[in-house]
N, C-alpha and C positions, 0 to 999 in steps of 0.2 A: 589457390584464388584469389584474385585482386579484389581490395574494397573500394566500392564506385562507389560510396556516399561519400555528398559532402558537410558530413557528419565531424567536427571535434571533437576527438577522443580523449584528448588531453583532463578535461575536465570532470566526464566521469573516472578516468584512470585514477586521478590524483584523489577523488572521493574515495575510491575503494582502498588507496592506498590509509587515509585515515579512517576508516571504519577498520583495515587490518587493525591500528594503533590502539583504537579506543578499546573492542573487545577484546586486544589482547591483555587486558589489565582485569583481571577474572573478581580482584577485591572489590573493587568499586560498588557502591551500593546502585540499582537497577535508575536511581534520579539523577544521579552523577551521569553514568553512563545516555539518560537521556537529552538530559540538557547537551551533553559532547555531541550528538549523533542530530540534533535537532540542529547545532550549530554547523556543520558540514555539509548537513541537507539543504539548509538555508542557503549557503553561500553555492553549492550545485542547483539548485533552482532558482538562482536568483538569472543565470544567465541562461537562453534559450538559444542557443548553437552548437549541442552535444549529441542529442538524441538521434540516433540512426532511425532514419523513417520507416525503414522495414517494422519501428514496436512501436510507432504512432500509428499504426491502421487499423482504424475500428470496426464494426460488424456493426452490418444492419438491423440484429435484433437485441444482441446484450454485449455490455460491455467484456472488454478482453483486458488480460492479465499475461504480460511478457515480462519473462524474465530477463536482466539484466548481467546479472553477476549471484553466480552461487558460491557462498564460501566454500571452501572446501571440507571447511571443517564441521559445517552447518551451523556456523555462530552468528550468519545472519548472511538474508540476499536482499538485496536491489529489484524492486518491479516498477516497470511502464504500468499505470491504469489508464487505458483508453475509452472511453468515456463517449458511445453515439448519443448525440441531442435526445434528453427525458431520459438515458438509461440509467436502471437505479440495480442495488445488488438488496436481497433480500436482507431479514434481519439475521445476523452474524457477527460471530466472536473470533478471535485470531490464537489464545491462550498461549500468544508469547507477547514481548513488547516490540512496539511498532510507530515507524513517526513517516508522518505524509505531508510531502510539500508539493503545491501548488504548480505545475510547470506551464500550460496553457487553460486559458478558458478558468473554468471555477468548477467549484465540487459544493455541495451543501453536506453536510456529516449531523444525523440527530444520534442521540444515546439514547439507550433505552434497558431498562431493569427488569428482568423476570421476575412477577408477583404469582400469589396464587393465581390471581384473575385473568392471568395471559399479563403480555409483553407491554411497559408502559412505558412513555415517552418520559425522560429523567433530563433539565436543565432545557436552554432554549438551546436551538438547531445553530448549527457553529456552519460559516462560508469561508471557504478557502479563496481566496483570488492569487495570480502569480509572486513567487516568493514567501508566501503565508507556509507557515509549518503546524502540524498538529500532531497530538501523541494518542497513542492505545496503550491500553497494560492491564493483564489480571487487580493489578495491582490500584491503578486510578480510573475505572468505567475502559469494558472492552468489548461492549456488547453496542450494535449501531448498525446503522444504516448509511450509505453515500447516494448522490446521485449524483449526477450533471447538474448543475445550477442552470443550464441552458436548452433548451425545447426546439435551438436552431443552428448548435454549431458542436463541434466535439468539442473535449474538456479532456485534457492529458495530466497527473497527479504521479509522481515520484513516492514508493512506499519501500519504507527499510522496515524490515522486521528482526527479529532476536532468534533466526532459524531461517532453514528454509524451506516457504513458507509452502511452495507449492506438493511439499510432501508433510505438512502439519496436516494431523487430525485436528479439527475441529466442528465446530458447530454452525446450524441454520434454524434460525427457531418461529414456530408458529403464533403469528403477531393473536391470534384468539387464545391460545390454551398455553403457549409458553414452551409447549413442546419441545423438544430438541432433536435434531438429525443429525447423523455424523456424517462430517464429508470430507475431502482432499479436493484442493482444488485444483492441482494441474497449475501450467502454464500453457498460452496457443502456440507458444514458439517449441515446446518440447514434448516429446512426444511421450505420452504414459509408459510406465514399465507395467506388462503385463502380470500377474500375479502368480 
């Protein structure tokens, strides 16, 4: 099948090669891994000519998560998050490290902590504009809500996780009670395997 996309695939290929080298060093601490991933992701989102348009299609009701690359050994995954106007996530975690790079538009993330009385916001909301990179991890803060900063346009961010996030068992949290519910997200462009 011929690829009719006008996207330049070289930046994503270079990024994947850099990620392969980063995760190959299993002796380095997570902080060093995140620093290197952040530099590589910052370079990737510094240009906006490489994302195939099929991975930038919004849904009218909810955000979409498209798999761009899954490491064959599940050491990492690269995902495009496509936010329709005003869309946001529930309060959720990842159970692995992650880096978020803003490609188009903007998004706002708010960290949360689980308390006896429910979920509480921690710190200030963090806005990401094109080229910005942020991090999540159980070691540095892993629970948050993310939303499109705009009510009138699509925003797209590129996420990198320390596993295949579409297969990762993780949690959403009830804001009032803090009760957890387990979920596996899957991807908009990958058919879910039957149990």
